[in-house]
C-alpha positions as a printed NumPy array, in Angstrom:
array([[ 37.445, -15.988, -74.953],
       [ 39.103, -14.237, -72.261],
       [ 41.511, -11.947, -75.155],
       [ 38.024, -11.068, -76.324],
       [ 36.489,  -9.953, -73.64 ],
       [ 39.212,  -7.815, -72.382],
       [ 39.487,  -6.421, -75.835],
       [ 35.758,  -5.347, -75.295],
       [ 36.244,  -4.361, -71.745],
       [ 39.442,  -1.768, -73.11 ],
       [ 37.244,  -0.651, -75.73 ],
       [ 34.373,   0.144, -73.702],
       [ 36.832,   1.591, -71.176],
       [ 38.487,   3.914, -73.67 ],
       [ 34.92 ,   5.199, -75.567],
       [ 33.766,   5.601, -72.059],
       [ 36.706,   8.079, -70.855],
       [ 36.337,  10.14 , -73.89 ],
       [ 36.416,  14.044, -72.822],
       [ 34.44 ,  16.382, -74.091],
       [ 36.482,  18.901, -76.232],
       [ 34.469,  21.996, -75.298],
       [ 34.557,  23.406, -78.912],
       [ 31.398,  25.634, -77.917],
       [ 31.925,  27.844, -81.106],
       [ 28.827,  29.619, -80.485],
       [ 29.005,  33.353, -80.037],
       [ 26.564,  35.136, -77.629],
       [ 25.929,  38.847, -77.509],
       [ 26.872,  39.893, -73.855],
       [ 26.62 ,  43.045, -71.157],
       [ 30.113,  43.521, -70.1  ],
       [ 30.625,  45.778, -66.681],
       [ 33.817,  46.603, -66.04 ],
       [ 34.305,  47.056, -61.944],
       [ 36.888,  48.487, -59.59 ],
       [ 37.854,  47.714, -56.26 ],
       [ 37.243,  50.266, -53.878],
       [ 39.862,  52.396, -52.317],
       [ 40.432,  51.709, -48.508],
       [ 43.297,  52.881, -46.278],
       [ 43.86 ,  49.138, -44.486],
       [ 44.742,  47.517, -47.977],
       [ 44.545,  47.506, -52.164],
       [ 41.69 ,  48.017, -53.873],
       [ 40.354,  44.325, -54.403],
       [ 37.27 ,  43.449, -56.469],
       [ 36.774,  40.272, -54.692],
       [ 38.111,  37.673, -53.13 ],
       [ 40.422,  34.704, -55.178],
       [ 37.822,  34.099, -57.611],
       [ 36.184,  36.674, -60.385],
       [ 33.369,  37.657, -57.74 ],
       [ 32.183,  41.27 , -57.883],
       [ 32.265,  42.281, -53.899],
       [ 29.991,  44.66 , -52.61 ],
       [ 32.478,  47.462, -52.242],
       [ 33.117,  47.545, -56.224],
       [ 32.614,  50.739, -57.795],
       [ 30.894,  50.477, -61.274],
       [ 33.421,  52.047, -64.236],
       [ 31.637,  51.268, -67.474],
       [ 29.1  ,  48.913, -69.501],
       [ 29.533,  47.87 , -73.127],
       [ 28.237,  44.982, -75.452],
       [ 30.633,  42.714, -76.881],
       [ 29.968,  39.3  , -78.913],
       [ 32.233,  36.103, -77.696],
       [ 31.564,  32.777, -77.091],
       [ 32.009,  31.276, -73.554],
       [ 35.486,  30.411, -73.905],
       [ 36.63 ,  33.751, -75.348],
       [ 34.4  ,  35.063, -72.006],
       [ 36.095,  33.115, -69.435],
       [ 39.631,  34.191, -70.92 ],
       [ 38.862,  37.755, -71.124],
       [ 36.732,  37.733, -67.145],
       [ 40.401,  35.99 , -66.083],
       [ 43.034,  38.136, -67.799],
       [ 41.623,  41.438, -66.921],
       [ 41.396,  40.142, -63.041],
       [ 44.745,  38.765, -63.437],
       [ 46.535,  41.758, -64.884],
       [ 45.164,  44.512, -62.979],
       [ 45.999,  42.737, -59.731],
       [ 42.512,  41.935, -58.498],
       [ 41.816,  45.259, -59.136],
       [ 39.302,  45.569, -62.089],
       [ 37.118,  42.47 , -63.258],
       [ 34.429,  42.045, -65.796],
       [ 30.966,  40.669, -65.176],
       [ 29.55 ,  39.368, -67.994],
       [ 25.426,  38.759, -69.028],
       [ 23.827,  36.978, -72.131],
       [ 21.825,  39.962, -73.372],
       [ 18.583,  39.361, -75.034],
       [ 18.645,  39.839, -78.713]])
């Protein structure tokens, strides 16, 4: 009896802790704006803090429209931010069709 109870408990625990894979393949139309950090005498041109946040001193560069999934959007947003040394950042908004 104890063995059956433990097997059921183990099965419930295993199924209850199953992670969502997050494989959202829905493609959205995004309005993508590129910003550059403002140049200052005091230090480097940074867009925002350690997260990808557009600060008040950021300078607008350009806008374009792209078709991406949520994951692709996040990867692009992080990669431009890291590759530019936190000087450039994308701001995304879902475009209305």
